[in-house]
BALO-995436 format. One record per residue: residue in three letters; z, y, x of N, C-alpha, C in turn. Coordinates in steps of 0.05 Angstrom, whole numbers, plus 32768, in hexadecimal, padded with zeros to 4 digits. Layout:
! residues N
ALAZYXZYXZYX ...
This chain:
! residues 260
UNK8C8A7F5E850B8C917F4085128CAD7F418512 UNK8CBC7F2C85068CD97F2B85098CE47F228524 UNK8CFC7F2885278D097F2385448D077F03854A UNK8D077EF185348D0A7ED785388CEB7EC98545 UNK8CD57ED6853C8CBD7ECE85428CB77ECA8560 UNK8CC07EDF85748CB97EDF858D8CC87EC98599 UNK8CE17EC485918CF57EB2859A8CE77E958594 UNK8CE07E92857A8CD57E7885768CBC7E728584 UNK8CAB7E88858C8C977E8285A08C9C7E7A85BA UNK8CB07E8785C38CB87E8385DD8CC77E6585DE UNK8CD67E5985C98CDF7E4285C98CCD7E2985C7 UNK8CB47E2F85B68CA07E1E85B38C927E1B85D4 UNK8C8C7E3485DB8C807E3085F88C8F7E20860E UNK8CAC7E22860B8CBB7E14861A8CB97DF18615 UNK8CBB7DEE85FC8CB47DCF85F28C9D7DC985FF UNK8C867DD585FB8C6E7DCE86088C707DCB8622 UNK8C797DD886358C7F7DD8864D8C917DC08658 UNK8CA47DB9864C8CB37DA2864C8CA17D888649 UNK8C957D8786338C867D70862F8C6F7D6C8644 UNK8C637D81864D8C4B7D8086618C5B7D758679 UNK8C737D7A86818C807D71869A8C897D548695 UNK8C917D4D867E8C967D3386798C7F7D22867E UNK8C687D2786768C4E7D1A86788C487D168696 UNK8C517D2686A78C4F7D2786C28C607D1586D1 UNK8C777D1A86CA8C907D0D86DD8C9F7CF286CF UNK8C9B7CF086B48CAA7CD986A78C9C7CC886A2 UNK8C9F7CAC86B18C907C9386AE8C897C8C8691 UNK8C9E7C8F867D8C977C8486688C837C988654 UNK8C8A7CB2865B8C7B7CC586498C5E7CC28657 UNK8C597CBE86728C3E7CC0867A8C2F7CA98676 UNK8C397C92866B8C287C7D86608C1E7C7B8647 UNK8C2D7C9186398C247C9186198C0B7C9C8618 UNK8BFE7C8D85FE8BE37C9385F58BE77C9A85D8 UNK8BD07CA585CA8BD17CAC85AD8BD87C90859F UNK8BCF7C7B85A98BD37C61859A8BE97C5A859E UNK8BF97C5985B38C157C5085BB8C287C6085A9 UNK8C237C7B85A58C327C8B85928C2F7C8A8574 UNK8C1F7C7D856D8C1A7C7A854E8C347C75853E UNK8C427C5B85478C5C7C52853D8C707C6A853A UNK8C737C7685548C857C8B85568C837CA18547 UNK8C6C7CAB85408C657CC385338C6E7CBA8515 UNK8C657CA8850E8C687C9C84EC8C897C9A84EF UNK8C927C8E84FF8CB67C8D84FE8CBF7CA684FC UNK8CB97CB9850C8CC47CD4850E8CBD7CE084F2 UNK8CA87CE284E78CA67CEC84CC8CB27CDE84BB UNK8CB97CC684BA8CCC7CBD84A78CE97CC584AA UNK8CF47CC884C18D0D7CD084C78D0E7CEF84BE UNK8CFA7CFF84BC8CFA7D1A84B28D017D178494 UNK8CF17D0284888CF07CFE846B8D117CF78463 UNK8D167CE584738D347CDB846F8D467CF0846E UNK8D467D0684838D597D1884818D567D2B846B UNK8D3E7D2F84618D377D44844B8D427D318431 UNK8D407D19842C8D4C7D08841A8D6A7D0B8419 UNK8D737D0B84328D957D0C84308D9C7D2A8432 UNK8D8D7D3C84308D957D5884318DA77D618443 UNK8DA57D5A845E8DB47D5F84708DA27D708484 UNK8DAB7D8A848C8D9B7D9E84988D987D9384B8 UNK8DB17D8F84C28DB37D8B84DF8D9F7D7684E9 UNK8DA47D5A84DA8D917D4484E18D757D5284DE UNK8D6E7D5D84C78D547D6884C38D467D7884DA UNK8D557D8684E38D507D9B84FB8D4D7D8B8514 UNK8D5B7D7885188D557D66852B8D397D528527 UNK8D347D4A85148D227D39850B8D067D47850C UNK8D067D6185038CEE7D7485018CE97D79851F UNK8CFA7D7A85368CF47D83854F8CE67D628561 UNK8CF17D4C85548CE77D36855D8CC67D358556 UNK8CC77D38853F8CA67D3585308C967D4A8542 UNK8CA27D6285478C927D7685528C8E7D6F8573 UNK8C9E7D64857C8C9E7D5785968C847D468595 UNK8C837D3585868C707D1F85838C527D2F8581 UNK8C517D4385708C397D52856B8C2E7D5C8588 UNK8C427D6C85928C397D7885AE8C357D6285C4 UNK8C3E7D4C85C48C3A7D3485D38C1D7D2E85CF UNK8C137D2985B78BF97D2285AE8BE67D3385B8 UNK8BEB7D4F85B88BDE7D6185BE8BDA7D6885DE UNK8BEB7D5E85EE8BEE7D60860A8BDB7D4D8611 UNK8BDA7D3286048BCE7D1E860F8BB07D22860D UNK8BA97D2C85F58B8E7D3885F08B807D4A8603 UNK8B917D5E860B8B907D7286238B8D7D638639 UNK8B9A7D5186448B947D43865A8B7A7D2E865D UNK8B757D2986438B587D1A86408B447D2D863A UNK8B477D43863C8B307D5986378B257D598617 UNK8B367D4E86088B277D4A85EC8B2B7D6685DB UNK8B437D6F85DC8B4B7D8985CD8B677D9285DC UNK8B717DAC85D78B877DB885DF8B9B7DBC85C8 UNK8BB07DC085CC8BC77DC985B98BBE7DE785AE UNK8BB37DF585BE8BA57E0E85B18B937E0B859C UNK8B817DF885A38B6E7DEF858E8B7A7DE58575 UNK8B917DD485738B9F7DCB85608BAC7DE1854C UNK8BB67DF4855E8BC47E09854D8BB07E1C853F UNK8B967E22854F8B847E3085448B797E23852A UNK8B747E07852C8B657DFA85148B757DFC84FC UNK8B927DF484FE8BA57DF484E98BA67E1684DF UNK8BA77E2584EF8BAC7E4084E68B917E4884D5 UNK8B7B7E4584DE8B627E4A84D38B5F7E3E84B7 UNK8B687E1D84B88B6A7E12849D8B7C7E1E8488 UNK8B907E2384938BA17E32847F8B967E4C846F UNK8B8B7E5C84818B817E7484788B6A7E708468 UNK8B597E59846C8B3F7E54845C8B457E458443 UNK8B5A7E3A84438B617E29842A8B777E398418 UNK8B7C7E52841F8B8E7E62840F8B7B7E7F840A UNK8B6A7E7884008B5A7E9883F98B677EA583E7 UNK8B797E9983D58B8C7EAB83C58BA87EBB83CF UNK8BA57EB783EA8BBC7EC183FA8BAA7ED58412 UNK8B977ECA841E8B8A7ED984348B6B7EE98429 UNK8B657EDF84128B4E7EEC84058B527EF883EA UNK8B3E7EF783DB8B3C7F0683BF8B3E7EF283A8 UNK8B3B7EDA83AF8B407EC7839A8B567EC8838A UNK8B557EC8836F8B707EC783628B7A7EA78359 UNK8B8F7E9F835F8B987E8883538BB87E8C834A UNK8BC17E8283338BD77E8C83258BEB7E718329 UNK8BE47E5B83258BF57E4583238BF17E32833E UNK8C087E1F833E8C067E0D835B8BED7DF88353 UNK8BE77DF0833A8BD47DE083338BB87DEA8339 UNK8BB57E0583338B997E1583378B987E118359 UNK8BAE7E1683698BAC7E1783868BA27DFE8392 UNK8BAE7DE883818BAA7DC983908B8C7DC58388 UNK8B847DCA836C8B647DC583688B557DD3837B UNK8B5B7DEC83828B497DFE83928B487DF283B2 UNK8B617DE883B98B637DD883D18B507DBE83D4 UNK8B517DB383C08B407D9B83C18B1D7DA583BF UNK8B1A7DBA83B38AFF7DBF83B08AF57DCC83CB UNK8B087DD983D98B047DE383F48AFC7DCC840A UNK8B0E7DB784058B0C7DA284188AF17D918416 UNK8AE47D8E84008ACA7D8483F68AB57D978407 UNK8AB87DB084048AA67DC384108AA27DC2842B UNK8ABD7DB9843B8ABC7DB484578AB27D9B8463 UNK8AA37D8B84508A937D75845C8A9E7D598451 UNK8AB47D5784428ABC7D3F84378AA67D358421 UNK8AA17D1B84208A907D16840A8A997D0D83F2 UNK8AB37D0383F18AC47CF883DB8ADC7D0683D6 UNK8ADF7D0C83C28AFD7D1583B98B137D0683C3 UNK8B0C7CED83C88B247CDA83D48B247CD983F1 UNK8B0C7CE483FF8B117CE6841C8B2A7CF28427 UNK8B347CEC84388B4A7CF884488B657CEE843F UNK8B657CDC842E8B7E7CCC84258B847CB8843B UNK8B947CB784508B937CA184638B997C868455 UNK8B8D7C7084648B907C5784578BAF7C4D8464 UNK8BB67C58847A8BD07C5284878BE97C5E8475 UNK8BE57C6B84608BFA7C7484508C0B7C5E8447 UNK8C237C61843E8C337C4E84318C237C4A8415 UNK8C1F7C33840D8C0D7C2883F78C107C3483D9 UNK8C2C7C3683D78C327C4783B98C2A7C6283BD UNK8C2F7C6D83D58C2A7C8A83D38C0B7C9283D5 UNK8BFB7C7D83E08BE07C8183E38BD37C7983C9 UNK8BDF7C6C83B78BD57C67839D8BD97C7C838B UNK8BF07C8C83918BF67CA683818BE57CB98388 UNK8BDF7CBD83A28BCE7CD383AB8BAE7CCE839F UNK8BA67CB683A08B8A7CAE83958B8E7CB68375 UNK8BA17CB083698B9D7CB2834B8BA17CD28349 UNK8BAE7CE283578BB17CFA83528B987D088354 UNK8B837D03836F8B6F7D0D836F8B5A7D0A835B UNK8B597CEF83508B497CE7833A8B507CF48324 UNK8B6A7CFA831E8B727D0583038B6D7D218305 UNK8B687D2E83188B657D4C831F8B487D518314 UNK8B377D3C83148B1B7D4983098B197D3882EB UNK8B2F7D2F82E08B2A7D2382C58B2D7D0782C3 UNK8B277CF782DA8B297CDB82DA8B447CD182D5 UNK8B4D7CCD82C08B677CC682B98B6D7CBF829E UNK8B837CB3829A8B897CAC827D8B927CC0826C UNK8B907CC182558B987CD682438BB17CD68239 UNK8BBC7CB882308BD87CB782258BE97CA08238 UNK8C007CA482368C127C9582498C187C7B823E UNK8C157C7882278C147C59821B8BFC7C4B8227 UNK8BE77C5582268BD17C48822F8BD07C3F824D UNK8BE07C4F825D8BE97C4882798BF77C2F827B UNK8C0B7C2F82698C217C1982668C147C01825E UNK8C017C05824B8BF17BED82428BE17BE18256 UNK8BD37BF082698BC17BE982818BD87BD68294 UNK8BF17BE382968C047BD682AA8C0D7BBA829F UNK8C0F7BB782848C157B9D82768BFD7B8A827D UNK8BE57B9382798BC97B84827E8BCE7B7B8297 UNK8BD27B8982A98BD27B7E82C98BE67B6D82CF UNK8BFE7B7182BF8C127B5982BF8C097B3E82B7 UNK8BFD7B3E82A08BF17B2882978BDC7B1782AA UNK8BCE7B2E82B78BB87B1E82C98BC57B1682E1 UNK8BDB7B2082E98BEC7B1683028BF67AF982F9 UNK8C037AF782E18C097AE082D58BF47AC982D1 UNK8BE17AD182C78BCA7ABB82C48BC07AB182DF UNK8BC27AC082F88BB97ABA830B8BC97AA88323 UNK8BE37AA483158BF77A9983288BED7A7F8330 UNK8BE07A6E831E8BDD7A4F832D8BBE7A47832A UNK8BAF7A5983208B947A4E83208B7F7A5F8335 UNK8B8C7A7283458B7B7A8483548B847A858372 UNK8B737A8E83858B767A8A83A08B8C7AA383A7 UNK8B967AA283C08BAC7AB583C78B9F7AD283C4 UNK8B867AD683CE8B777AEC83D28B757AF583B3 UNK8B747AE5839D8B6C7AF083848B897AFD8379 UNK8B9C7AEA837C8BB67AF483778BC37B098381 UNK8BBA7B13839D8BC47B2983AC8BB27B41839C UNK8B977B3C83958B8D7B5183878B967B58836C UNK8BA07B44835D8BAA7B4D83458BC47B598344 UNK8BD57B5283568BEE7B5A835B8BE77B788367 UNK8BD87B7983758BD37B9B837E8BC97BAC8362 UNK8BB77B9D83578BB17BAF833F8BCA7BB6832B UNK8BDC7BA0832C8BF27BAB831A8C0B7BBF8328 UNK8C067BBE83408C177BD383508C0A7BED834B UNK8BEF7BED834C8BDF7C0683468BE37C108330 UNK8BE17C0183188BE97C0882FF8C067C1182F9 UNK8C167C0A83068C347C1083058C377C2A8314 UNK8C297C3183278C2A7C4A83378C217C5D8324 UNK8C0E7C5583168C007C6882FE8C127C6F82EA UNK8C1D7C5C82E48C317C5F82CA8C487C7682D5 UNK8C567C6C82ED8C687C8182F88C5F7C9C82F9 UNK8C457C9D83028C3D7CBF83038C407CC982E6 UNK8C377CBA82D28C347CC482B48C537CC682AD UNK8C687CBD82B68C827CC082B28C8C7CD682C1 UNK8C7D7CE482D48C857CF782E38C957CEE82FD UNK8C907CD583018CA37CCB83178C917CC18331 UNK8C9E7CBE83478C8E7CB4835D8C987C988363 UNK8C847C8683658C897C6A83678C987C668383 UNK8C8D7C75839C8C987C7083B78CB47C7583B7 UNK8CBA7C8D83A88CD87C9683AA8CE77C838397 UNK8CE27C7C83818CE97C69836F8CF47C4A837A UNK8CDC7C43838B8CE07C2783988CF17C2D83B0 UNK8CF27C4183BF8D047C4483D38D1E7C4683C9 UNK8D277C5383B48D417C5383A98D497C39839F UNK8D357C2A838F8D407C10838C8D467C00839D UNK8D347C0183BB8D3C7BF083CD8D587BF783DD UNK8D5D7C1283DB8D727C1E83E48D8E7C1083D7 UNK8D8B7C0F83B98D9D7C0983AC8D9F7BE983B0 UNK8D8F7BDC83AE8D907BBD83B68DA07BB983D1 UNK8D977BC883E58DA27BC884018DC17BCC8400 UNK8DC87BE283EF8DE47BEA83ED8DF77BD483DF UNK8DEA7BC683C98DFA7BB183BC8DF97B9783CA UNK8DE57B9183D68DE37B7C83E78DF77B7C83FF UNK8DFA7B91840E8E107B9684218E2C7B958416 UNK8E2D7B9D83F98E487B9C83ED8E4E7B7D83E8 UNK8E387B6C83E58E3E7B4F83E38E4A7B448401 UNK8E3F7B4F84118E457B48842D8E607B4B8438 UNK8E687B69842E8E837B6F84368E977B608423 UNK8E917B5C840B8EA07B4F83F68EA77B348401 UNK8E947B22840C8E977B0A84188EA57B09842F UNK8EA27B1C84418EAB7B23845B8ECD7B208455 UNK8ED67B32843C8EF07B3584398EFD7B198430 UNK8EEB7B0584268EF87AE9841D8EF17AD98435 UNK8EEA7AE2844A8EEA7AD184618ED07ABE8460 UNK8EB97AC984538EA07AB9844F8E8B7ACB8456 UNK8E727ABE84588E597ACB845B8E447AC7844A UNK8E2E7AD4844B8E177ACF84378E0A7AB5843C UNK8E087AAD84568DFD7A91845A8E0C7A7A8452 UNK8E2A7A7D84518E3A7A6884478E447A6D8424 UNK8E327A81841B8E3C7A8083FF8E287A7983EC UNK8E2C7A7483D28E1E7A6983BD8E0D7A8583B2 UNK8DF77A7D83AA8DE67A9183998DFB7A9C837C UNK8E077A8983738E1B7A8D83588E327AA58361 UNK8E3C7A9C83798E537AAE83878E477ACB838D UNK8E307ACD83988E257AE983A08E1C7AF38385 UNK8E107AE983738E097AF3835D8E207AFE834A UNK8E377AF2834A8E4D7AFE833E8E597B13834E UNK8E577B1483648E5F7B2F83748E4D7B46836F UNK8E327B41836D8E217B5283698E1F7B5E834D UNK8E257B5083378E287B5B83208E467B6C8322 UNK8E5B7B66832A8E6E7B79832F8E687B8E8339 UNK8E5E7B9583528E547BA9835C8E447BBC834B UNK8E327BAC833D8E1D7BBB83298E2E7BCA8311 UNK8E3F7BBA83078E577BC282F38E647BDC82FD UNK8E6A7BDC83158E7D7BF1831D8E6A7C088324 UNK8E517C09832A8E3D7C1A83318E357C278317 UNK8E397C2283008E307C2D82E68E457C4182DF 
C-alpha cells in the first residue's frame, strides 16, 4: 500500500463527517432530497466535463470534489431514510468492478479494448437485464443516448456495412422531413425530424465523430461569433436590437473570414 492511500482514506472520511454534520446543522442541506438534488448532480457532472474539455487541472480538481460531495450527500440521505448506506454503495461498486473485469481479477483472457467492452455487455445481461439496450438512461442528452443505442446494436452486428449507405439513409430522412412540412401534424413532423437526427448521429459514428461533441463545438463557435457581433456593434455605439440583419450578417462574415 502506498503512502498516499491512507491519507486519501482519512480525507474521504473527513468529507463524509463534514457532510453528515451539514445534514444535521445546515437548514439548506437538511431540506434536500434525492429529487431536489437531481439538477445539481447533473450540473456538477457537466462542470467536470467542461474542465476536462478545457484541459485545466485546477478546475477539474475542484469540480471532481463538488461531484463527489453530491454523491456522498445522496448516500447520506439514503442512510437517514434506512434505504442503504455509503458502505453499501462502496461495496457494490467494488464488487461490480471485480465481477466485470474477469481478465484482471480472474483467469479470462481479453486482449483488446473491444473484447473488454463486448464481455462487459455480456456480463450485464447475465446480471438480470433483459435487453441489450437496458441501462441506457432516458435522461441522457439525446445525441449521446442515440450514439449509445447505436453502439450497443452495432456490437451484435445490427449495423450498416457501408458508410455511403448510412449517408443515403440520412438523405432519405431529410426528404421525409421536407415532405411533412405542410401536410402533417406537429407530432408527425417531430417524429420525422427525430429520425433525421438519429440518422445523422449514425453517420457521425461512421465518420469516427461524436455528434454531441460536434454540436457542442458548433454551438460554442456560433456563440463566440454572435458575441463578436455584439462587441463590434457596441464599438459603433449600437446594439443588436437596433441593428438590421444585413448589418449583423456583414459583421458575421467578417468574423468568419478572420477565423479561417
